[in-house]
C-alpha positions in Angstrom: 51.1 -38.6 66.6 47.9 -40.5 66.9 47.3 -40.4 63.1 46.5 -43.7 61.5 44.2 -46.6 62.3 41.4 -46.1 64.8 38.3 -48.2 65.4 34.9 -46.6 64.4 31.5 -47.7 65.5 27.9 -46.5 65.2 25.8 -45.6 68.2 24.2 -49.0 68.7 27.4 -50.9 67.7 25.7 -52.5 64.7 28.4 -51.1 62.4 32.0 -51.4 63.5 35.1 -51.0 61.3 38.5 -49.4 60.9 38.5 -45.6 60.7 41.6 -43.7 59.5 42.6 -40.5 61.2 42.5 -37.9 59.7 39.2 -39.0 58.3 35.4 -39.2 58.7 32.7 -41.8 59.0 31.7 -41.6 55.3 35.3 -42.2 54.1 35.8 -45.1 56.5 32.5 -46.8 55.3 33.5 -46.3 51.7 37.0 -47.7 52.3 35.5 -50.7 54.0 33.3 -51.3 51.0 30.1 -50.9 53.2 28.8 -48.0 51.0 29.3 -47.0 47.3 30.8 -43.7 46.2 28.7 -41.1 48.1 28.7 -39.0 45.0 27.2 -41.7 42.8 23.7 -40.9 41.5 21.3 -40.3 44.4 23.6 -41.5 47.2 23.6 -38.1 49.0 19.9 -38.9 49.9 20.4 -42.7 50.4 23.3 -42.1 52.9 21.6 -39.5 55.1 21.6 -42.1 57.9 25.3 -41.8 58.3 25.1 -38.2 59.4 22.1 -38.9 61.6 23.9 -41.6 63.5 26.4 -40.8 66.4 29.8 -42.3 65.6 32.6 -43.1 68.1 36.3 -43.2 67.2 38.5 -45.2 69.6 42.0 -46.7 69.9 44.6 -47.8 72.4 48.1 -46.3 72.4 51.3 -46.9 74.3 52.9 -43.8 75.8 56.3 -43.6 74.1 58.0 -41.9 77.1 58.2 -42.0 80.9 55.2 -40.0 82.0 56.9 -39.1 85.4 59.6 -37.1 83.7 57.2 -34.5 82.2 55.5 -31.6 83.9 52.7 -31.5 81.4 51.2 -33.8 78.9 48.5 -32.7 76.5 46.2 -34.4 74.0 46.0 -32.0 71.0 43.4 -32.0 68.2 44.2 -29.7 65.3 40.6 -30.2 64.1 37.5 -32.1 65.3 34.4 -32.3 63.1 32.5 -31.2 65.2 30.5 -32.0 68.4 32.3 -34.6 70.5 33.1 -35.8 74.0 36.7 -36.9 74.5 37.6 -39.6 77.0 40.9 -41.1 78.0 40.8 -44.3 80.1 37.1 -43.8 80.5 37.5 -40.3 82.0 36.0 -37.4 80.2 38.7 -34.8 79.5 36.8 -32.3 77.5 34.2 -31.6 74.8 34.4 -30.0 71.3 31.8 -28.0 69.4 33.8 -26.1 66.8 35.3 -27.6 63.6 37.6 -24.6 63.2 39.2 -24.6 66.6 42.3 -26.3 67.9 41.7 -28.2 71.1 44.4 -29.0 73.7 43.4 -31.1 76.8 45.6 -31.6 79.8 46.0 -35.3 80.5 49.0 -35.1 82.8 47.2 -36.9 85.7 45.3 -39.4 83.5 47.9 -40.8 81.1 49.3 -44.3 81.8 51.7 -46.6 80.0 48.8 -48.0 77.9 45.8 -45.8 77.2 42.4 -46.0 75.7 41.2 -42.9 73.9 37.6 -42.3 72.7 36.0 -39.5 70.7 32.2 -39.8 71.0 30.6 -37.8 68.3 27.1 -36.4 68.3 25.3 -36.0 64.9 25.8 -32.4 63.7 22.2 -32.4 62.4 20.8 -33.4 65.8 23.1 -30.9 67.7 22.2 -28.0 65.4 18.5 -28.7 65.8 18.8 -28.9 69.6 20.8 -25.6 69.7 18.1 -23.9 67.7 15.4 -25.3 69.9 17.2 -24.0 73.0 17.5 -20.5 71.6 14.3 -19.4 73.1 14.1 -15.6 72.9 13.8 -15.2 69.1 14.4 -17.2 65.9 17.7 -17.0 64.0 17.0 -17.4 60.4 17.2 -19.2 58.0 15.8 -22.3 59.6 16.3 -24.6 56.6 17.8 -24.4 53.1 15.5 -24.2 50.1 14.0 -27.6 49.3 15.8 -27.7 45.9 19.1 -28.0 47.9 17.9 -31.2 49.6 19.8 -30.1 52.7 19.7 -30.1 56.5 18.5 -27.4 58.8 20.0 -24.9 61.3 23.6 -24.9 60.0 24.0 -21.5 61.6 23.7 -23.0 65.0 26.9 -25.1 64.7 30.4 -24.0 64.1 31.0 -26.3 61.2 31.5 -26.0 57.4 28.2 -24.3 56.5 27.9 -25.8 53.0 28.1 -29.3 54.5 24.4 -28.9 55.2 24.0 -28.3 51.4 24.4 -25.3 49.2 23.1 -24.2 45.7 26.1 -26.0 44.1 26.7 -28.8 46.6 25.3 -31.8 48.5 24.5 -32.3 52.1 27.1 -34.5 53.8 27.4 -33.3 57.4 30.5 -35.4 58.3 31.7 -36.6 61.6 35.4 -37.3 62.2 38.8 -36.2 63.3 39.6 -34.1 60.2 43.1 -32.9 61.1 46.1 -34.1 63.1 45.9 -35.4 66.6 48.9 -36.0 68.9 50.3 -36.2 72.4 52.6 -33.4 73.5 54.8 -33.7 76.6 57.0 -30.9 77.9 58.8 -29.3 80.9 59.1 -25.6 81.6 57.7 -24.2 78.3 56.3 -25.2 75.0 55.9 -23.2 71.7 52.3 -23.2 70.4 52.2 -20.4 67.8 55.0 -18.8 65.8 54.4 -16.1 63.3 56.4 -13.7 61.1 54.9 -10.4 59.9 56.7 -7.9 57.7 56.4 -4.1 58.1 57.9 -1.3 56.1 58.8 1.9 57.9 58.2 4.7 55.4 60.2 7.2 57.5 63.2 5.1 57.9 62.7 3.4 54.5 63.5 0.1 56.2 61.9 -3.3 56.4 61.4 -5.0 59.8 60.1 -8.4 60.7 57.8 -8.9 63.7 58.3 -12.3 65.2 55.6 -13.4 67.6 55.9 -16.6 69.7 53.2 -17.8 72.1 54.1 -20.4 74.7 52.5 -22.5 77.3 54.8 -21.8 80.3 54.4 -24.5 83.0 57.3 -23.3 85.1 55.9 -21.6 88.2 58.3 -18.7 87.8 59.4 -16.6 84.8 61.8 -18.2 82.4 64.6 -16.1 81.0 66.8 -16.7 78.0 68.0 -15.6 74.6 66.5 -15.6 71.2 68.7 -15.4 68.1 67.1 -14.6 64.7 69.2 -15.0 61.6 68.3 -14.3 57.9 71.6 -15.0 56.1 70.5 -13.8 52.6 69.7 -10.4 54.1 72.9 -10.2 56.2 70.7 -9.9 59.3 71.2 -11.4 62.7 69.8 -10.2 66.0 69.9 -11.6 69.6 67.3 -10.6 72.2 67.1 -11.2 75.9 63.6 -12.4 76.8 61.5 -13.4 79.7 58.5 -15.7 79.6 55.8 -15.3 82.2 54.0 -18.3 83.6 50.7 -19.3 81.8 50.3 -18.2 78.2 53.6 -16.4 77.7 54.3 -14.4 74.6 57.3 -12.8 73.1 57.1 -10.1 70.4 60.4 -9.3 68.7 61.0 -6.6 66.0 63.9 -7.5 63.8 65.2 -4.6 61.7 66.5 -5.8 58.4 70.0 -4.8 57.5 69.7 -1.6 55.4 72.6 -2.5 53.1 70.8 -5.7 52.0 68.5 -5.6 49.0 65.1 -6.9 50.0 63.2 -8.6 47.1 59.5 -8.2 47.7 56.7 -10.8 47.3 54.6 -9.9 44.3 51.2 -11.2 43.1 51.2 -13.5 40.0 52.0 -11.4 36.9 53.6 -8.5 38.8 57.0 -9.9 39.9 58.6 -12.7 41.8 57.5 -14.4 45.0 60.8 -14.3 46.8 60.9 -15.8 50.3 63.9 -15.8 52.8 64.9 -18.5 55.1 64.8 -17.5 58.7 66.3 -19.4 61.6 65.0 -18.6 65.1 66.7 -20.2 68.1 65.3 -20.0 71.6 67.9 -20.8 74.3 66.3 -20.6 77.7 67.9 -21.1 81.1 65.7 -24.0 81.9 64.6 -26.7 79.5 65.5 -27.5 76.0 66.6 -25.4 73.0 64.0 -24.7 70.3 65.0 -24.1 66.7 62.4 -22.8 64.2 63.1 -22.8 60.5 60.6 -20.7 58.5 60.2 -18.5 55.5 59.8 -14.7 55.6 58.1 -12.8 52.8 58.2 -9.0 52.5 55.2 -7.2 51.1 52.8 -4.5 52.2 49.1 -4.3 51.5 46.7 -1.3 51.8 43.0 -1.2 51.0 42.5 2.2 49.6 39.1 3.9 50.2 39.3 7.6 49.3 37.4 10.2 47.3 37.6 10.0 43.4 37.2 13.2 41.4 34.1 13.2 39.3 32.4 10.5 41.3 30.4 10.4 44.5 31.6 7.8 47.0 35.0 6.2 47.7 37.5 4.0 45.8 37.9 0.4 46.8 41.2 -1.1 45.6 44.3 -2.8 46.9 47.9 -1.5 46.8 50.6 -4.1 47.1 54.0 -2.8 47.8 52.7 0.6 47.0 51.4 -0.4 43.6 47.7 -0.5 42.8 46.8 -4.0 41.5 43.7 -4.9 39.5 42.6 -8.2 41.1 41.8 -10.9 38.6 40.4 -14.2 39.8 37.6 -16.2 41.3 36.0 -17.6 44.5 37.2 -20.8 46.2 34.9 -23.3 47.7 35.8 -26.6 49.5 37.3 -29.0 47.0 35.4 -32.0 48.4 32.6 -32.8 50.9 35.1 -35.1 52.6 38.2 -33.1 53.7 40.4 -36.2 54.0 40.1 -36.6 50.2 41.7 -33.2 49.7 45.4 -33.8 49.3 48.4 -31.6 48.4 48.0 -32.7 44.8 44.3 -31.6 44.8 45.3 -28.2 45.9 48.3 -28.0 43.6 46.3 -28.9 40.5 43.5 -26.4 41.2 45.7 -23.5 42.3 48.2 -24.0 39.5 45.2 -24.0 37.1 44.2 -20.6 38.6 47.7 -19.2 38.1 47.9 -20.6 34.6 44.7 -18.7 33.8 46.4 -15.5 34.7 44.6 -15.2 38.0 46.2 -13.3 40.9 43.4 -13.5 43.5 41.1 -16.0 45.1 38.4 -15.3 47.7 38.2 -18.1 50.2 34.5 -18.0 50.6 32.8 -17.9 54.1 30.6 -20.9 53.8 33.4 -23.5 53.6 36.5 -24.0 55.7 39.7 -22.2 56.6 41.8 -24.2 54.3 44.8 -26.4 55.3 48.3 -24.8 55.7 49.3 -26.4 52.3 46.7 -24.4 50.5 48.2 -21.1 51.7 51.8 -22.4 51.1 51.0 -23.0 47.5 49.3 -19.6 47.1 52.4 -18.0 48.6 54.6 -19.8 46.1 52.3 -19.0 43.1 51.6 -15.4 43.9 47.9 -15.9 44.4 46.4 -13.2 46.7 43.8 -14.5 49.2 40.7 -12.6 50.3 40.0 -14.6 53.4 36.4 -14.7 54.7 35.6 -15.9 58.2 33.3 -18.8 58.1 29.9 -17.2 58.3 27.6 -17.1 55.2 24.1 -16.2 54.0 22.6 -16.4 57.5 22.1 -14.7 60.8 23.9 -16.2 63.8 23.3 -16.5 67.5 25.4 -14.4 70.0 24.9 -16.2 73.3 27.9 -16.4 75.6 29.0 -20.0 74.7 28.7 -19.3 71.0 30.8 -16.1 71.2 33.5 -17.7 73.3 33.8 -20.5 70.8 34.0 -18.0 67.9 36.6 -15.9 69.8 38.8 -19.0 70.2 38.3 -19.9 66.5 39.2 -16.4 65.2 42.2 -16.1 67.5 43.5 -19.6 66.4 42.9 -19.0 62.7 44.6 -15.6 62.6 47.6 -16.9 64.5 47.8 -19.9 62.3 47.5 -18.0 59.0 48.9 -14.5 59.4 52.5 -15.3 58.3 51.2 -16.0 54.8 51.9 -13.1 52.4 49.2 -14.4 50.1 46.5 -13.4 52.6 45.8 -9.7 51.9 42.4 -9.2 53.5 40.3 -10.6 56.3 36.5 -10.4 55.8 34.0 -11.0 58.5 31.3 -12.8 56.6 29.6 -13.6 53.2 26.5 -11.6 52.4 25.2 -11.2 56.0 25.2 -7.4 55.9 23.2 -7.6 52.6 20.9 -10.2 54.3 19.8 -7.7 56.9 19.9 -4.6 54.7 17.7 -6.3 52.0 15.7 -8.2 54.5 16.1 -11.7 53.0 14.5 -13.3 56.0 11.4 -11.1 56.2 12.1 -9.8 59.6 9.4 -7.4 60.9 10.7 -3.8 61.2 10.0 -3.8 64.9 12.5 -6.7 65.4 15.2 -5.5 63.2 17.2 -3.9 66.0 17.7 -7.2 67.8 19.4 -8.7 64.7 21.5 -5.6 64.0 22.7 -5.7 67.6 23.7 -9.4 67.2 25.4 -8.6 63.9 27.5 -5.8 65.5 28.2 -8.0 68.5 29.5 -10.9 66.5 31.4 -9.3 63.6 32.5 -5.9 65.1 32.8 -6.3 68.9 34.2 -9.8 68.7 35.7 -10.8 65.3 37.0 -7.4 64.3 38.3 -6.6 67.7 40.4 -9.9 67.8 41.6 -9.5 64.2 42.8 -5.9 64.8 44.6 -7.0 68.0 46.2 -10.1 66.6 47.2 -8.7 63.1 48.1 -5.1 62.3 49.6 -6.0 58.9 46.5 -6.3 56.7 43.0 -4.8 56.3 39.8 -6.1 57.7 36.3 -5.6 56.3 33.2 -6.7 58.1 31.2 -8.3 55.2 31.1 -8.9 51.5 29.4 -7.2 49.7 29.9 -4.1 51.8 30.2 -0.4 51.3 33.4 -0.4 53.3 33.9 2.8 55.3 30.4 4.0 54.3 28.9 0.9 55.9 30.9 1.7 59.1 29.5 5.2 59.0 26.0 3.9 58.6 26.3 1.8 61.8 27.8 -1.3 60.1 24.7 -2.1 58.0 24.4 0.2 55.0 21.1 0.9 53.3 22.3 -0.6 50.1 25.5 -2.8 50.4 25.3 -3.2 46.6 25.9 0.5 46.0 28.4 0.8 43.0 30.0 3.9 44.5 31.5 2.1 47.5 33.1 -1.2 48.4 32.5 -4.4 46.6 29.4 -5.9 44.9 28.0 -9.3 44.2 25.9 -9.4 41.0 23.8 -12.1 39.4 21.3 -11.7 36.6 20.3 -14.9 34.7 17.5 -13.5 32.7 18.9 -10.4 30.8 21.0 -11.0 27.7 24.5 -11.6 29.1 26.2 -10.2 26.0 24.7 -6.8 26.7 27.2 -5.0 28.9 24.7 -2.3 29.9 23.1 -4.7 32.5 26.4 -4.9 34.5 27.1 -2.7 37.5 30.0 -0.3 36.9 31.2 -1.1 40.4 34.4 -0.3 42.3 35.1 -4.1 42.8 33.2 -7.1 41.5 33.8 -9.8 44.1 31.1 -12.3 42.9 29.3 -12.7 39.6 28.7 -15.7 37.3 26.6 -18.1 35.3 26.0 -21.8 35.6 27.0 -24.6 33.2 27.1 -28.4 33.3 30.4 -30.3 33.7 31.6 -32.5 30.8 30.1 -35.9 30.0 33.3 -37.7 31.1 33.0 -36.1 34.6 29.3 -37.0 35.0 29.7 -40.5 33.6 31.6 -41.6 36.7 28.6 -40.9 39.0 25.6 -41.8 36.8 24.1 -44.6 34.7 22.8 -44.6 31.1 19.2 -43.7 32.1 20.5 -40.4 33.7 22.0 -39.1 30.4 19.4 -36.5 29.5 19.0 -32.9 30.4 15.6 -33.6 31.9 16.3 -36.9 33.7 15.6 -37.3 37.4 19.4 -37.3 37.9 19.8 -34.0 36.1 17.1 -32.4 38.2 18.5 -34.0 41.4 22.0 -32.6 40.7 20.7 -29.1 40.1 20.6 -27.3 43.5 19.8 -23.8 42.2 16.1 -23.2 41.7 15.2 -23.2 38.0 18.9 -23.5 37.2 18.5 -25.9 34.3 15.8 -23.7 32.7 17.8 -20.5 33.3 20.7 -22.0 31.3 18.3 -22.8 28.4 16.9 -19.3 28.5 20.4 -17.8 28.4 21.5 -20.1 25.6 18.4 -19.2 23.5 19.4 -15.5 23.4 22.2 -16.4 21.0 22.2 -20.1 20.0 19.8 -22.7 18.6 19.0 -25.6 21.0 20.1 -29.1 20.0 17.6 -31.1 18.0 19.5 -34.4 17.6 17.3 -37.5 17.7 20.1 -39.5 19.4 19.4 -38.9 23.1 23.1 -39.1 24.3 24.3 -36.8 21.5 21.5 -34.4 22.5 22.7 -34.5 26.1 26.3 -33.9 25.2 25.3 -31.1 22.9 23.4 -29.5 25.7 26.4 -29.8 28.0 28.6 -28.2 25.3 26.1 -25.3 24.8 25.9 -24.6 28.6 29.7 -24.4 28.7 29.8 -22.1 25.6 27.1 -19.9 27.1 28.8 -19.7 30.5 32.2 -18.9 29.0 30.8 -16.2 26.7 28.7 -14.6 29.5 31.5 -14.5 32.0 33.9 -13.2 29.3 31.5 -10.3 28.5 31.0 -9.4 32.2 34.7 -9.7 33.1 35.8 -7.6 30.1 33.3 -4.9 31.1 34.9 -4.8 34.6 38.4 -4.7 33.2 37.7 -1.9 30.7 36.0 0.1 33.5 39.2 0.4 35.6 40.4 3.8 34.4 37.2 5.7 33.7 34.3 7.3 35.5 31.0 7.3 33.5 28.0 9.0 35.1 29.8 8.9 38.4 30.6 5.2 38.2 33.7 3.2 37.4 37.3 2.7 38.6 36.5 -1.0 38.9 39.6 -2.6 40.4 38.7 -6.2 40.8 36.9 -9.0 39.0 36.5 -12.3 40.9 33.9 -14.5 39.2 31.9 -17.1 41.1 33.3 -19.8 41.3 36.7 -21.5 40.6 36.1 -25.1 41.6 33.5 -27.8 42.2 32.7 -29.9 45.3 31.1 -32.7 43.3 30.0 -33.6 39.8 27.0 -31.3 39.1 25.9 -28.1 37.3 27.4 -25.1 39.0 29.1 -21.7 38.4 32.6 -23.3 38.4 35.2 -23.1 35.7 37.1 -26.2 37.0 35.2 -29.4 37.3 35.4 -31.8 40.2 38.7 -33.5 39.6 40.3 -30.4 38.0 39.2 -30.7 34.4 39.0 -27.2 32.7 35.6 -26.2 31.5 35.4 -23.9 28.5 35.1 -20.9 30.9 38.6 -21.6 32.4 40.1 -21.6 28.9 38.3 -18.3 28.3 39.6 -16.9 31.6 43.1 -17.5 30.5 42.5 -15.1 27.7 40.1 -12.6 29.4 42.6 -12.3 32.3 45.6 -11.9 30.0 48.1 -9.2 31.1 47.6 -7.5 27.8 44.2 -7.6 26.1 42.2 -5.7 23.6 38.4 -5.7 24.4 35.6 -4.6 22.1 32.1 -3.5 22.9 29.4 -1.6 21.1 27.6 1.6 22.2 24.9 3.0 20.0 26.2 1.1 17.0 29.7 2.3 17.4 32.5 -0.3 17.9 35.0 0.6 20.5 38.2 -1.3 21.3 40.0 -0.7 24.6 43.6 -1.6 25.3 43.9 -3.2 28.7 47.2 -3.6 30.4 48.5 -5.0 33.7 52.1 -4.4 32.5 54.2 -2.0 34.6 55.3 0.1 31.6 53.6 1.8 28.6 53.9 0.0 25.3 53.8 1.2 21.7 51.9 -1.5 19.9 50.2 -2.4 16.6 46.4 -3.2 16.6 45.2 -5.6 13.9 41.5 -5.7 13.3 40.3 -8.4 11.0 36.8 -9.0 9.6 35.9 -12.5 8.5 32.9 -13.8 6.7 31.3 -16.9 8.3 31.3 -18.4 4.8 35.0 -18.1 4.1 38.4 -18.9 5.5 39.9 -15.9 3.7 39.6 -12.7 5.7 37.3 -10.0 4.1 39.4 -7.1 5.3 42.2 -6.2 7.7 42.9 -2.8 9.3 46.3 -2.3 10.9 46.7 0.6 13.3 50.3 1.3 14.2 51.8 3.3 17.1 48.9 2.5 19.5 50.0 3.5 23.0 48.7 1.1 25.7 49.4 2.7 29.1 50.7 0.7 32.0 48.1 -0.8 34.4 45.1 0.9 32.8 42.3 0.6 30.2 41.8 3.2 27.5 40.0 3.3 24.1 42.4 2.7 21.2 40.0 2.2 18.3 36.5 3.6 17.4 34.4 2.9 14.3 30.7 3.0 13.6 29.6 -0.5 12.7 27.9 0.8 9.5 31.3 2.2 8.3 33.0 -1.1 9.1 30.4 -3.1 7.2 30.6 -0.8 4.2 34.4 -0.9 4.2 34.4 -4.7 4.3 32.5 -5.1 1.1 29.1 -6.9 1.3 29.4 -7.6 5.1 26.3 -7.6 7.2 26.1 -8.0 10.9 24.8 -11.6 10.4 27.4 -12.6 7.8 30.7 -11.4 9.4 32.6 -11.5 12.6 35.5 -9.3 13.9 38.8 -10.5 15.5 41.6 -8.3 16.8 44.9 -8.5 18.7 47.8 -6.4 19.8 51.4 -7.0 18.8 54.6 -5.3 20.1 58.3 -5.6 20.3 60.3 -8.7 21.5 57.4 -11.2 21.1 54.9 -9.1 23.1 51.5 -10.2 21.9 47.9 -10.2 23.3 45.5 -13.1 22.8 43.2 -12.8 19.7 39.8 -11.5 20.9 36.5 -11.7 19.0 33.4 -9.5 18.7 30.2 -11.0 17.4 28.1 -8.5 15.3 24.9 -10.6 15.8 23.6 -13.6 17.7 25.1 -16.8 16.3 21.6 -18.3 15.8 21.2 -15.6 13.2 24.6 -16.1 11.5 24.5 -16.3 7.7 27.0 -18.4 5.9 28.0 -20.5 8.9 28.1 -24.0 7.4 29.0 -27.5 8.5 32.7 -28.0 8.9 35.0 -31.1 8.9 37.4 -30.9 11.9 40.3 -33.2 12.1 43.4 -33.5 14.2 46.7 -35.4 14.0 48.5 -36.0 17.3 52.2 -36.3 17.9 54.4 -36.4 21.0 57.2 -33.9 21.7 59.0 -34.6 25.0 56.4 -34.5 27.8 53.7 -32.7 25.7 51.4 -33.6 22.8 50.9 -31.6 19.7 47.4 -31.5 18.1 47.6 -30.4 14.5 44.1 -29.2 13.8 42.4 -28.7 10.4 39.1 -27.3 9.4 37.2 -27.0 6.1 35.3 -23.8 7.2 35.2 -21.1 9.8 34.3 -22.8 13.1 33.2 -21.1 16.2 33.9 -22.4 19.7 36.1 -25.3 18.6 36.3 -27.6 21.6 38.9 -30.4 22.0 37.9 -33.0 24.6 40.0 -36.1 25.6 37.5 -37.5 28.0 38.9 -38.6 31.3 42.5 -38.3 30.3 43.8 -35.8 32.8 45.5 -32.7 31.5 44.8 -29.4 29.8 45.2 -27.8 26.4 47.1 -24.5 25.9 43.9 -23.1 24.4 40.4 -24.3 23.7 36.9 -23.1 22.7 38.4 -20.8 20.1 37.1 -19.3 16.9 38.9 -21.1 14.1 39.3 -18.7 11.1 42.3 -20.4 9.5 42.6 -23.8 7.8 45.2 -25.0 10.3 45.9 -24.5 14.0 48.4 -26.1 16.4 47.2 -26.8 19.9 49.3 -28.2 22.7 48.1 -30.7 25.4 49.8 -30.8 28.8 49.1 -34.1 30.5 48.8 -34.4 34.2 49.4 -38.1 34.1 51.2 -40.5 31.7 49.3 -41.1 28.4 50.1 -42.0 24.8 49.2 -40.8 21.3 47.0 -43.9 20.8 45.0 -43.2 24.0 44.6 -39.5 23.0 43.4 -40.4 19.5 40.9 -42.8 20.9 39.5 -40.4 23.5 39.5 -37.2 21.3 36.3 -35.6 20.3 36.2 -32.4 18.3 33.1 -30.2 18.5 32.3 -26.8 17.1 29.0 -24.9 17.2 28.0 -26.2 13.7 28.1 -29.8 15.1 25.3 -29.0 17.4 22.0 -29.8 15.7 
């Protein structure tokens, strides 16, 4: 391995320092103390010079073996970011131009005992501009991001993380560096490059089989024969095959039938069963050369994307069957966890993905403007049961299709599919993000006469190249060309449908910041909601690390600078004003903190309303629409400390939305909505069996901790994996029944209870905007904290009904078991799970308690 310490220098040599590999120029400069935290205040603008310079990595290394004994020696880069010339001993051995590719260079004739290796980078910004300039025939829009993003131009002309040129939630840091492993490989006869395991279930034979694919570089001039033994002890399965490797890129495909008398435990998504994996040992014993032993894990699961007619509805369904069972997909969209990939560690992944699973999510969409994540990301998803909708890295743009570009993309796609296809967590490949919609809705104002050129390029890239490779390389999971798409209908319409947002087909992305988000009638009753969301600000403790006191106001230059979505800060205020009063505090810092709190309350309540709408639409068709089978809000995580759609802040802290998600994605949930002044409650279940439950509906007055009235409905059947109405009452009857209640003076809470501790979260339904609430008074909130083993108990007390009670322990890392709740009892116990050692004293000092009535 050539990981570790390299030398790094700028183009004119004025800056020279140590540069760690894997790493990038920004991280090296930061580590050397030559720059501040790039995320601090306005540093994304101050440090543009770093990305505009051309950096060179170099080092010497001793060859740890006798070169003469090996037929082939390669220098292998798992990831180079992005455009570079590679030299060994001052001889150019190759060039790179794709961050997502694996590069292997033959250095057999060049390598000596002591070697000097150089990787000379070219600024990604300069390269993208040059590529665009050279594309003479026609323009490939968009040229530049909107000014509010403060980004760089022509990201679509470089095969690099697209959001590194800026996005509407992230900064522009087009890095340069060796971002993955680099090593020397030496071998005789043959060398294993890719090794994949894919499960298949034969319906006729009712038997599992495992397809094992091995791809070799065979340097022997003649075919190499031998034996391959595959053993899966837990499944009493062992098979031996005679094989022959052909010179060049030799591949072996073996089909191992699993012993029928063994019980195969399948891999299930989070909430639907276990994530069982089986140890597999594969031994290659070839006549010439060494023996290769591979230890890997095999998982057994099937996936089908079902697009078929639905009675009572035009169009087609769009849902996933895992192991033959339809699964409602609950989750979010994943973006890169940092602008600097070397800062993304196993622990970063673990924290964010565990938080997703803890919020009852079973799916994440790895969005197409970021990166194909590291192996560890997918390993953790396999283990946690998080299904991955995997985009290819093309987003919100049109792309060139010249020969060099297509060759680079073909290599990228082949490599990524081979690298990733053994992961059971990946259940779908998707060609791009929003590019079908970009052409269909004419985002880039392309004249009608020129449209055909761009449609031809689109089909060439995603259908004739990407889809063709994916279908050849991986027959075990579905592929769609874009998101949003109309699926089979888009295919029928020549790959670009007239309206990719059609609710009767495929998936939809939906954003509406102006309508009242509590009003469910604005939401599309779609087959699958793969993007939707609202912005909020991250907590003060997160912002404090990258700002100074003069920044701490909602209208400061910093607050404007950090907002990369046009009018985003104003849109949040507008949405808040539908239901809440704006903060009036004369203390500027309190006012800023109150604004942050209100944006988080608004976001949580908005996404809750929309998600609950999608969940209760799963079993019904209304006016030809419905059967929604997925709700993935935008977005899970943050790339830096800024306002965004995320539910997890940079660093992993849970926003209010994430606490709400834990409830609105619960496996058993009652959901209320009003239609023409009638209150309906639906029972939503992801459980595999029907349950006979009790529904408790409680009405509280804002002015009292004693409930006004309670209605208990016994023997409520909540059907397995469905959503059905279980309660109906005109609001006027409810108010009359609950003496003296008005819409403004009362609030409804409700939950489901069953046998053996089965219980849903308590949900709430507001009968009016909270800015109009009558009887909602100031409350005294207090908490006493004690330690029990590795967790902390917060004994919370209130003197009055308190909406959106939020416990915040600043920058002490950890999460509460619930937060942001409506407190209708005098006392409540909340548990804190720390992610690092802390004490009762530290928690007491850091704790702040806020409810809606504290915001003035």
